[in-house]
Structure formats: structure tokens, C-alpha cells
PDB file of the backbone (N, CA, C, O) and the ligand in Angstrom, with CONECT records:
HET     ZN  A 101       1
ATOM      1  N   UNK A   1      -8.308   1.649  13.630  1.00  0.00           N
ATOM      2  CA  UNK A   1      -8.690   2.513  12.505  1.00  0.00           C
ATOM      3  C   UNK A   1      -7.782   2.242  11.307  1.00  0.00           C
ATOM      4  O   UNK A   1      -6.567   2.104  11.448  1.00  0.00           O
ATOM      5  N   UNK A   2      -8.381   2.171  10.154  1.00  0.00           N
ATOM      6  CA  UNK A   2      -7.618   1.888   8.943  1.00  0.00           C
ATOM      7  C   UNK A   2      -6.735   3.083   8.577  1.00  0.00           C
ATOM      8  O   UNK A   2      -7.119   4.239   8.758  1.00  0.00           O
ATOM      9  N   UNK A   3      -5.560   2.780   8.064  1.00  0.00           N
ATOM     10  CA  UNK A   3      -4.628   3.856   7.752  1.00  0.00           C
ATOM     11  C   UNK A   3      -5.006   4.566   6.469  1.00  0.00           C
ATOM     12  O   UNK A   3      -5.478   3.961   5.506  1.00  0.00           O
ATOM     13  N   UNK A   4      -4.784   5.871   6.490  1.00  0.00           N
ATOM     14  CA  UNK A   4      -5.131   6.716   5.348  1.00  0.00           C
ATOM     15  C   UNK A   4      -4.390   6.265   4.081  1.00  0.00           C
ATOM     16  O   UNK A   4      -4.959   6.266   2.989  1.00  0.00           O
ATOM     17  N   UNK A   5      -3.122   5.883   4.238  1.00  0.00           N
ATOM     18  CA  UNK A   5      -2.331   5.486   3.064  1.00  0.00           C
ATOM     19  C   UNK A   5      -2.915   4.240   2.408  1.00  0.00           C
ATOM     20  O   UNK A   5      -2.903   4.090   1.186  1.00  0.00           O
ATOM     21  N   UNK A   6      -3.426   3.350   3.259  1.00  0.00           N
ATOM     22  CA  UNK A   6      -4.021   2.131   2.732  1.00  0.00           C
ATOM     23  C   UNK A   6      -5.303   2.472   1.979  1.00  0.00           C
ATOM     24  O   UNK A   6      -5.563   1.945   0.897  1.00  0.00           O
ATOM     25  N   UNK A   7      -6.088   3.350   2.563  1.00  0.00           N
ATOM     26  CA  UNK A   7      -7.337   3.757   1.936  1.00  0.00           C
ATOM     27  C   UNK A   7      -7.075   4.375   0.563  1.00  0.00           C
ATOM     28  O   UNK A   7      -7.863   4.192  -0.365  1.00  0.00           O
ATOM     29  N   UNK A   8      -5.970   5.105   0.437  1.00  0.00           N
ATOM     30  CA  UNK A   8      -5.657   5.781  -0.825  1.00  0.00           C
ATOM     31  C   UNK A   8      -5.362   4.809  -1.964  1.00  0.00           C
ATOM     32  O   UNK A   8      -5.590   5.135  -3.129  1.00  0.00           O
ATOM     33  N   UNK A   9      -4.858   3.623  -1.640  1.00  0.00           N
ATOM     34  CA  UNK A   9      -4.498   2.705  -2.719  1.00  0.00           C
ATOM     35  C   UNK A   9      -5.588   1.680  -2.998  1.00  0.00           C
ATOM     36  O   UNK A   9      -5.550   0.989  -4.016  1.00  0.00           O
ATOM     37  N   UNK A  10      -6.555   1.582  -2.097  1.00  0.00           N
ATOM     38  CA  UNK A  10      -7.628   0.609  -2.308  1.00  0.00           C
ATOM     39  C   UNK A  10      -8.665   1.161  -3.287  1.00  0.00           C
ATOM     40  O   UNK A  10      -9.034   2.333  -3.221  1.00  0.00           O
ATOM     41  N   UNK A  11      -9.120   0.314  -4.179  1.00  0.00           N
ATOM     42  CA  UNK A  11     -10.182   0.698  -5.105  1.00  0.00           C
ATOM     43  C   UNK A  11     -11.214  -0.423  -5.147  1.00  0.00           C
ATOM     44  O   UNK A  11     -10.972  -1.533  -4.673  1.00  0.00           O
ATOM     45  N   UNK A  12     -12.355  -0.110  -5.718  1.00  0.00           N
ATOM     46  CA  UNK A  12     -13.394  -1.109  -5.890  1.00  0.00           C
ATOM     47  C   UNK A  12     -12.862  -2.239  -6.775  1.00  0.00           C
ATOM     48  O   UNK A  12     -12.299  -1.973  -7.838  1.00  0.00           O
ATOM     49  N   UNK A  13     -13.031  -3.493  -6.354  1.00  0.00           N
ATOM     50  CA  UNK A  13     -12.494  -4.612  -7.129  1.00  0.00           C
ATOM     51  C   UNK A  13     -13.146  -4.761  -8.502  1.00  0.00           C
ATOM     52  O   UNK A  13     -12.607  -5.464  -9.356  1.00  0.00           O
ATOM     53  N   UNK A  14     -14.268  -4.131  -8.732  1.00  0.00           N
ATOM     54  CA  UNK A  14     -14.947  -4.275 -10.023  1.00  0.00           C
ATOM     55  C   UNK A  14     -14.672  -3.112 -10.951  1.00  0.00           C
ATOM     56  O   UNK A  14     -14.128  -3.302 -12.038  1.00  0.00           O
ATOM     57  N   UNK A  15     -15.039  -1.909 -10.537  1.00  0.00           N
ATOM     58  CA  UNK A  15     -14.903  -0.764 -11.433  1.00  0.00           C
ATOM     59  C   UNK A  15     -13.695   0.090 -11.172  1.00  0.00           C
ATOM     60  O   UNK A  15     -13.486   1.098 -11.847  1.00  0.00           O
ATOM     61  N   UNK A  16     -12.877  -0.305 -10.179  1.00  0.00           N
ATOM     62  CA  UNK A  16     -11.689   0.470  -9.810  1.00  0.00           C
ATOM     63  C   UNK A  16     -12.036   1.892  -9.405  1.00  0.00           C
ATOM     64  O   UNK A  16     -11.231   2.810  -9.561  1.00  0.00           O
ATOM     65  N   UNK A  17     -13.250   2.065  -8.880  1.00  0.00           N
ATOM     66  CA  UNK A  17     -13.642   3.390  -8.405  1.00  0.00           C
ATOM     67  C   UNK A  17     -13.081   3.614  -7.004  1.00  0.00           C
ATOM     68  O   UNK A  17     -12.678   2.671  -6.324  1.00  0.00           O
ATOM     69  N   UNK A  18     -13.063   4.867  -6.590  1.00  0.00           N
ATOM     70  CA  UNK A  18     -12.566   5.197  -5.260  1.00  0.00           C
ATOM     71  C   UNK A  18     -13.509   4.687  -4.186  1.00  0.00           C
ATOM     72  O   UNK A  18     -14.703   4.496  -4.417  1.00  0.00           O
ATOM     73  N   UNK A  19     -12.942   4.470  -3.001  1.00  0.00           N
ATOM     74  CA  UNK A  19     -13.737   4.023  -1.856  1.00  0.00           C
ATOM     75  C   UNK A  19     -13.782   5.129  -0.819  1.00  0.00           C
ATOM     76  O   UNK A  19     -12.857   5.934  -0.704  1.00  0.00           O
ATOM     77  N   UNK A  20     -14.875   5.156  -0.065  1.00  0.00           N
ATOM     78  CA  UNK A  20     -14.894   6.079   1.059  1.00  0.00           C
ATOM     79  C   UNK A  20     -15.145   5.293   2.334  1.00  0.00           C
ATOM     80  O   UNK A  20     -15.825   4.266   2.339  1.00  0.00           O
ATOM     81  N   UNK A  21     -14.573   5.812   3.416  1.00  0.00           N
ATOM     82  CA  UNK A  21     -14.646   5.130   4.695  1.00  0.00           C
ATOM     83  C   UNK A  21     -15.922   5.529   5.424  1.00  0.00           C
ATOM     84  O   UNK A  21     -16.210   6.713   5.594  1.00  0.00           O
ATOM     85  N   UNK A  22     -16.671   4.537   5.847  1.00  0.00           N
ATOM     86  CA  UNK A  22     -17.864   4.789   6.660  1.00  0.00           C
ATOM     87  C   UNK A  22     -17.831   3.867   7.864  1.00  0.00           C
ATOM     88  O   UNK A  22     -18.266   2.718   7.790  1.00  0.00           O
ATOM     89  N   UNK A  23     -17.317   4.373   8.965  1.00  0.00           N
ATOM     90  CA  UNK A  23     -17.193   3.545  10.160  1.00  0.00           C
ATOM     91  C   UNK A  23     -16.291   2.360   9.906  1.00  0.00           C
ATOM     92  O   UNK A  23     -15.123   2.535   9.560  1.00  0.00           O
ATOM     93  N   UNK A  24     -16.809   1.159  10.072  1.00  0.00           N
ATOM     94  CA  UNK A  24     -16.026  -0.050   9.843  1.00  0.00           C
ATOM     95  C   UNK A  24     -16.222  -0.599   8.449  1.00  0.00           C
ATOM     96  O   UNK A  24     -15.980  -1.780   8.201  1.00  0.00           O
ATOM     97  N   UNK A  25     -16.657   0.245   7.545  1.00  0.00           N
ATOM     98  CA  UNK A  25     -16.926  -0.208   6.187  1.00  0.00           C
ATOM     99  C   UNK A  25     -16.226   0.672   5.171  1.00  0.00           C
ATOM    100  O   UNK A  25     -16.014   1.862   5.403  1.00  0.00           O
ATOM    101  N   UNK A  26     -15.867   0.074   4.039  1.00  0.00           N
ATOM    102  CA  UNK A  26     -15.418   0.835   2.880  1.00  0.00           C
ATOM    103  C   UNK A  26     -16.523   0.740   1.839  1.00  0.00           C
ATOM    104  O   UNK A  26     -17.007  -0.348   1.527  1.00  0.00           O
ATOM    105  N   UNK A  27     -16.913   1.884   1.311  1.00  0.00           N
ATOM    106  CA  UNK A  27     -18.032   1.917   0.382  1.00  0.00           C
ATOM    107  C   UNK A  27     -17.545   2.415  -0.968  1.00  0.00           C
ATOM    108  O   UNK A  27     -16.864   3.437  -1.048  1.00  0.00           O
ATOM    109  N   UNK A  28     -17.894   1.686  -2.042  1.00  0.00           N
ATOM    110  CA  UNK A  28     -17.523   2.124  -3.382  1.00  0.00           C
ATOM    111  C   UNK A  28     -18.322   3.376  -3.729  1.00  0.00           C
ATOM    112  O   UNK A  28     -19.547   3.383  -3.612  1.00  0.00           O
ATOM    113  N   UNK A  29     -17.630   4.441  -4.158  1.00  0.00           N
ATOM    114  CA  UNK A  29     -18.306   5.703  -4.451  1.00  0.00           C
ATOM    115  C   UNK A  29     -19.075   5.625  -5.764  1.00  0.00           C
ATOM    116  O   UNK A  29     -19.883   6.505  -6.061  1.00  0.00           O
ATOM    117  N   UNK A  30     -18.832   4.579  -6.553  1.00  0.00           N
ATOM    118  CA  UNK A  30     -19.522   4.486  -7.835  1.00  0.00           C
ATOM    119  C   UNK A  30     -20.647   3.456  -7.824  1.00  0.00           C
ATOM    120  O   UNK A  30     -21.765   3.748  -8.246  1.00  0.00           O
ATOM    121  N   UNK A  31     -20.347   2.247  -7.338  1.00  0.00           N
ATOM    122  CA  UNK A  31     -21.374   1.212  -7.455  1.00  0.00           C
ATOM    123  C   UNK A  31     -22.030   0.856  -6.126  1.00  0.00           C
ATOM    124  O   UNK A  31     -23.046   0.161  -6.119  1.00  0.00           O
ATOM    125  N   UNK A  32     -21.476   1.315  -4.990  1.00  0.00           N
ATOM    126  CA  UNK A  32     -22.204   1.262  -3.732  1.00  0.00           C
ATOM    127  C   UNK A  32     -22.059   0.089  -2.790  1.00  0.00           C
ATOM    128  O   UNK A  32     -22.538   0.195  -1.661  1.00  0.00           O
ATOM    129  N   UNK A  33     -21.433  -1.031  -3.157  1.00  0.00           N
ATOM    130  CA  UNK A  33     -21.321  -2.109  -2.177  1.00  0.00           C
ATOM    131  C   UNK A  33     -20.417  -1.718  -1.014  1.00  0.00           C
ATOM    132  O   UNK A  33     -19.510  -0.899  -1.158  1.00  0.00           O
ATOM    133  N   UNK A  34     -20.685  -2.321   0.137  1.00  0.00           N
ATOM    134  CA  UNK A  34     -19.934  -2.023   1.354  1.00  0.00           C
ATOM    135  C   UNK A  34     -19.036  -3.199   1.689  1.00  0.00           C
ATOM    136  O   UNK A  34     -19.481  -4.344   1.765  1.00  0.00           O
ATOM    137  N   UNK A  35     -17.763  -2.890   1.887  1.00  0.00           N
ATOM    138  CA  UNK A  35     -16.790  -3.925   2.228  1.00  0.00           C
ATOM    139  C   UNK A  35     -16.415  -3.784   3.700  1.00  0.00           C
ATOM    140  O   UNK A  35     -16.042  -2.704   4.158  1.00  0.00           O
ATOM    141  N   UNK A  36     -16.519  -4.877   4.424  1.00  0.00           N
ATOM    142  CA  UNK A  36     -16.263  -4.864   5.851  1.00  0.00           C
ATOM    143  C   UNK A  36     -14.760  -4.759   6.141  1.00  0.00           C
ATOM    144  O   UNK A  36     -13.930  -5.290   5.403  1.00  0.00           O
ATOM    145  N   UNK A  37     -14.437  -4.067   7.224  1.00  0.00           N
ATOM    146  CA  UNK A  37     -13.054  -4.015   7.695  1.00  0.00           C
ATOM    147  C   UNK A  37     -12.969  -4.829   8.976  1.00  0.00           C
ATOM    148  O   UNK A  37     -13.647  -4.537   9.961  1.00  0.00           O
ATOM    149  N   UNK A  38     -12.124  -5.854   8.946  1.00  0.00           N
ATOM    150  CA  UNK A  38     -11.961  -6.732  10.109  1.00  0.00           C
ATOM    151  C   UNK A  38     -10.542  -6.648  10.618  1.00  0.00           C
ATOM    152  O   UNK A  38      -9.596  -6.948   9.889  1.00  0.00           O
ATOM    153  N   UNK A  39     -10.384  -6.236  11.879  1.00  0.00           N
ATOM    154  CA  UNK A  39      -9.047  -6.104  12.460  1.00  0.00           C
ATOM    155  C   UNK A  39      -8.153  -5.257  11.570  1.00  0.00           C
ATOM    156  O   UNK A  39      -7.004  -5.615  11.310  1.00  0.00           O
ATOM    157  N   UNK A  40      -8.686  -4.131  11.102  1.00  0.00           N
ATOM    158  CA  UNK A  40      -7.948  -3.177  10.257  1.00  0.00           C
ATOM    159  C   UNK A  40      -7.659  -3.715   8.863  1.00  0.00           C
ATOM    160  O   UNK A  40      -6.924  -3.082   8.104  1.00  0.00           O
ATOM    161  N   UNK A  41      -8.213  -4.857   8.510  1.00  0.00           N
ATOM    162  CA  UNK A  41      -7.986  -5.422   7.175  1.00  0.00           C
ATOM    163  C   UNK A  41      -9.288  -5.392   6.397  1.00  0.00           C
ATOM    164  O   UNK A  41     -10.248  -6.071   6.762  1.00  0.00           O
ATOM    165  N   UNK A  42      -9.329  -4.606   5.321  1.00  0.00           N
ATOM    166  CA  UNK A  42     -10.558  -4.570   4.526  1.00  0.00           C
ATOM    167  C   UNK A  42     -10.747  -5.876   3.761  1.00  0.00           C
ATOM    168  O   UNK A  42      -9.814  -6.394   3.147  1.00  0.00           O
ATOM    169  N   UNK A  43     -11.957  -6.391   3.809  1.00  0.00           N
ATOM    170  CA  UNK A  43     -12.276  -7.626   3.081  1.00  0.00           C
ATOM    171  C   UNK A  43     -12.804  -7.216   1.714  1.00  0.00           C
ATOM    172  O   UNK A  43     -13.989  -6.929   1.546  1.00  0.00           O
ATOM    173  N   UNK A  44     -11.890  -7.193   0.732  1.00  0.00           N
ATOM    174  CA  UNK A  44     -12.251  -6.670  -0.586  1.00  0.00           C
ATOM    175  C   UNK A  44     -12.770  -7.762  -1.526  1.00  0.00           C
ATOM    176  O   UNK A  44     -12.383  -7.818  -2.693  1.00  0.00           O
ATOM    177  N   UNK A  45     -13.626  -8.605  -1.024  1.00  0.00           N
ATOM    178  CA  UNK A  45     -14.215  -9.654  -1.857  1.00  0.00           C
ATOM    179  C   UNK A  45     -15.667  -9.298  -2.123  1.00  0.00           C
ATOM    180  O   UNK A  45     -16.446  -9.085  -1.194  1.00  0.00           O
ATOM    181  N   UNK A  46     -16.022  -9.237  -3.394  1.00  0.00           N
ATOM    182  CA  UNK A  46     -17.390  -8.855  -3.718  1.00  0.00           C
ATOM    183  C   UNK A  46     -18.376  -9.895  -3.198  1.00  0.00           C
ATOM    184  O   UNK A  46     -19.526  -9.573  -2.900  1.00  0.00           O
ATOM    185  N   UNK A  47     -17.927 -11.133  -3.092  1.00  0.00           N
ATOM    186  CA  UNK A  47     -18.810 -12.184  -2.559  1.00  0.00           C
ATOM    187  C   UNK A  47     -19.196 -11.905  -1.107  1.00  0.00           C
ATOM    188  O   UNK A  47     -20.266 -12.312  -0.654  1.00  0.00           O
ATOM    189  N   UNK A  48     -18.324 -11.212  -0.383  1.00  0.00           N
ATOM    190  CA  UNK A  48     -18.575 -10.932   1.020  1.00  0.00           C
ATOM    191  C   UNK A  48     -19.092  -9.517   1.252  1.00  0.00           C
ATOM    192  O   UNK A  48     -19.397  -9.140   2.384  1.00  0.00           O
ATOM    193  N   UNK A  49     -19.190  -8.740   0.187  1.00  0.00           N
ATOM    194  CA  UNK A  49     -19.631  -7.356   0.339  1.00  0.00           C
ATOM    195  C   UNK A  49     -21.135  -7.291   0.558  1.00  0.00           C
ATOM    196  O   UNK A  49     -21.888  -8.184   0.168  1.00  0.00           O
ATOM    197  N   UNK A  50     -21.541  -6.204   1.193  1.00  0.00           N
ATOM    198  CA  UNK A  50     -22.961  -5.976   1.393  1.00  0.00           C
ATOM    199  C   UNK A  50     -23.460  -5.115   0.234  1.00  0.00           C
ATOM    200  O   UNK A  50     -22.996  -3.990   0.049  1.00  0.00           O
ATOM    201  N   UNK A  51     -24.398  -5.638  -0.538  1.00  0.00           N
ATOM    202  CA  UNK A  51     -24.854  -4.921  -1.726  1.00  0.00           C
ATOM    203  C   UNK A  51     -25.783  -3.772  -1.353  1.00  0.00           C
ATOM    204  O   UNK A  51     -26.496  -3.843  -0.352  1.00  0.00           O
ATOM    205  N   UNK A  52     -25.774  -2.705  -2.166  1.00  0.00           N
ATOM    206  CA  UNK A  52     -26.648  -1.563  -1.874  1.00  0.00           C
ATOM    207  C   UNK A  52     -28.122  -1.944  -2.000  1.00  0.00           C
ATOM    208  O   UNK A  52     -28.476  -2.944  -2.626  1.00  0.00           O
ATOM    209  N   UNK A  53     -28.950  -1.134  -1.400  1.00  0.00           N
ATOM    210  CA  UNK A  53     -30.377  -1.391  -1.406  1.00  0.00           C
ATOM    211  C   UNK A  53     -30.915  -1.457  -2.838  1.00  0.00           C
ATOM    212  O   UNK A  53     -30.555  -0.630  -3.676  1.00  0.00           O
ATOM    213  N   UNK A  54     -31.760  -2.420  -3.111  1.00  0.00           N
ATOM    214  CA  UNK A  54     -32.347  -2.534  -4.446  1.00  0.00           C
ATOM    215  C   UNK A  54     -31.528  -3.372  -5.405  1.00  0.00           C
ATOM    216  O   UNK A  54     -31.984  -3.675  -6.508  1.00  0.00           O
ATOM    217  N   UNK A  55     -30.313  -3.755  -4.998  1.00  0.00           N
ATOM    218  CA  UNK A  55     -29.444  -4.579  -5.846  1.00  0.00           C
ATOM    219  C   UNK A  55     -29.397  -5.977  -5.244  1.00  0.00           C
ATOM    220  O   UNK A  55     -28.966  -6.152  -4.104  1.00  0.00           O
ATOM    221  N   UNK A  56     -29.839  -6.967  -6.006  1.00  0.00           N
ATOM    222  CA  UNK A  56     -29.845  -8.307  -5.434  1.00  0.00           C
ATOM    223  C   UNK A  56     -28.795  -9.214  -6.056  1.00  0.00           C
ATOM    224  O   UNK A  56     -28.659 -10.371  -5.656  1.00  0.00           O
ATOM    225  N   UNK A  57     -28.062  -8.707  -7.018  1.00  0.00           N
ATOM    226  CA  UNK A  57     -27.025  -9.518  -7.643  1.00  0.00           C
ATOM    227  C   UNK A  57     -25.886  -8.602  -8.087  1.00  0.00           C
ATOM    228  O   UNK A  57     -26.122  -7.469  -8.509  1.00  0.00           O
ATOM    229  N   UNK A  58     -24.653  -9.095  -7.992  1.00  0.00           N
ATOM    230  CA  UNK A  58     -23.522  -8.236  -8.344  1.00  0.00           C
ATOM    231  C   UNK A  58     -23.531  -7.851  -9.815  1.00  0.00           C
ATOM    232  O   UNK A  58     -22.935  -6.844 -10.198  1.00  0.00           O
ATOM    233  N   UNK A  59     -24.209  -8.651 -10.648  1.00  0.00           N
ATOM    234  CA  UNK A  59     -24.268  -8.304 -12.069  1.00  0.00           C
ATOM    235  C   UNK A  59     -25.031  -7.001 -12.311  1.00  0.00           C
ATOM    236  O   UNK A  59     -24.882  -6.374 -13.359  1.00  0.00           O
ATOM    237  N   UNK A  60     -25.837  -6.604 -11.348  1.00  0.00           N
ATOM    238  CA  UNK A  60     -26.632  -5.388 -11.502  1.00  0.00           C
ATOM    239  C   UNK A  60     -25.915  -4.129 -11.038  1.00  0.00           C
ATOM    240  O   UNK A  60     -26.442  -3.025 -11.174  1.00  0.00           O
ATOM    241  N   UNK A  61     -24.737  -4.288 -10.499  1.00  0.00           N
ATOM    242  CA  UNK A  61     -24.007  -3.117 -10.027  1.00  0.00           C
ATOM    243  C   UNK A  61     -23.482  -2.303 -11.215  1.00  0.00           C
ATOM    244  O   UNK A  61     -23.066  -2.874 -12.224  1.00  0.00           O
ATOM    245  N   UNK A  62     -23.500  -0.970 -11.095  1.00  0.00           N
ATOM    246  CA  UNK A  62     -22.995  -0.121 -12.178  1.00  0.00           C
ATOM    247  C   UNK A  62     -21.566  -0.461 -12.569  1.00  0.00           C
ATOM    248  O   UNK A  62     -21.230  -0.420 -13.752  1.00  0.00           O
ATOM    249  N   UNK A  63     -20.734  -0.790 -11.619  1.00  0.00           N
ATOM    250  CA  UNK A  63     -19.332  -1.090 -11.940  1.00  0.00           C
ATOM    251  C   UNK A  63     -19.212  -2.340 -12.806  1.00  0.00           C
ATOM    252  O   UNK A  63     -18.241  -2.482 -13.549  1.00  0.00           O
ATOM    253  N   UNK A  64     -20.187  -3.249 -12.721  1.00  0.00           N
ATOM    254  CA  UNK A  64     -20.126  -4.472 -13.512  1.00  0.00           C
ATOM    255  C   UNK A  64     -20.618  -4.240 -14.929  1.00  0.00           C
ATOM    256  O   UNK A  64     -20.379  -5.074 -15.803  1.00  0.00           O
ATOM    257  N   UNK A  65     -21.294  -3.139 -15.179  1.00  0.00           N
ATOM    258  CA  UNK A  65     -21.931  -2.912 -16.477  1.00  0.00           C
ATOM    259  C   UNK A  65     -21.084  -2.054 -17.407  1.00  0.00           C
ATOM    260  O   UNK A  65     -21.268  -2.083 -18.623  1.00  0.00           O
ATOM    261  N   UNK A  66     -20.164  -1.298 -16.840  1.00  0.00           N
ATOM    262  CA  UNK A  66     -19.323  -0.457 -17.692  1.00  0.00           C
ATOM    263  C   UNK A  66     -18.080  -1.237 -18.103  1.00  0.00           C
ATOM    264  O   UNK A  66     -17.407  -1.816 -17.250  1.00  0.00           O
ATOM    265  N   UNK A  67     -17.775  -1.260 -19.358  1.00  0.00           N
ATOM    266  CA  UNK A  67     -16.573  -1.969 -19.804  1.00  0.00           C
ATOM    267  C   UNK A  67     -15.319  -1.269 -19.296  1.00  0.00           C
ATOM    268  O   UNK A  67     -15.250  -0.040 -19.293  1.00  0.00           O
ATOM    269  N   UNK A  68     -14.330  -2.045 -18.868  1.00  0.00           N
ATOM    270  CA  UNK A  68     -13.084  -1.458 -18.431  1.00  0.00           C
ATOM    271  C   UNK A  68     -11.934  -2.394 -18.661  1.00  0.00           C
ATOM    272  O   UNK A  68     -10.792  -2.058 -18.347  1.00  0.00           O
TER     273      UNK A  68
HETATM  274 ZN    ZN A 101     -17.529  -0.154  -7.536  1.00  0.00          ZN2+
END
């Protein structure tokens, strides 16, 4: 199980939004992609993330559209 302290410092690599834990996945609370956790290590690469339903390209994610 991933440590709470680690979860607190991790943010979405695109919009820096908070993440929530869903089983073996970390999900961006703003733009929705799911990042896999392997051996307690979250894979925070958008290339490897599972995109939310209806989104076929990372450019379409809300976090990619807001300037920051
Ligand atoms: Zn995001």
C-alpha cells in the first residue's frame, strides 16, 4: 500500500492537481487520467497513464488546456 505521506506530495504532472487513491491507481481529481502504482511506486508518466473515457489524446485533458 502506498504511503499517505507520499500521496500528499504527489500531484498531477500536467495541472498539478491533487490525486486520489483508487486501489492500485492514482487518479487526477481535475483531469482524470489514472496512474498505475507498481510495487508501491506510482508511475507518474502521462505517456503510461490510462486516459479517462472519451479522451483519446492528452492534449484534450482539462489540465493541458489551462495555462499554468
Ligand atoms: Zn491532472
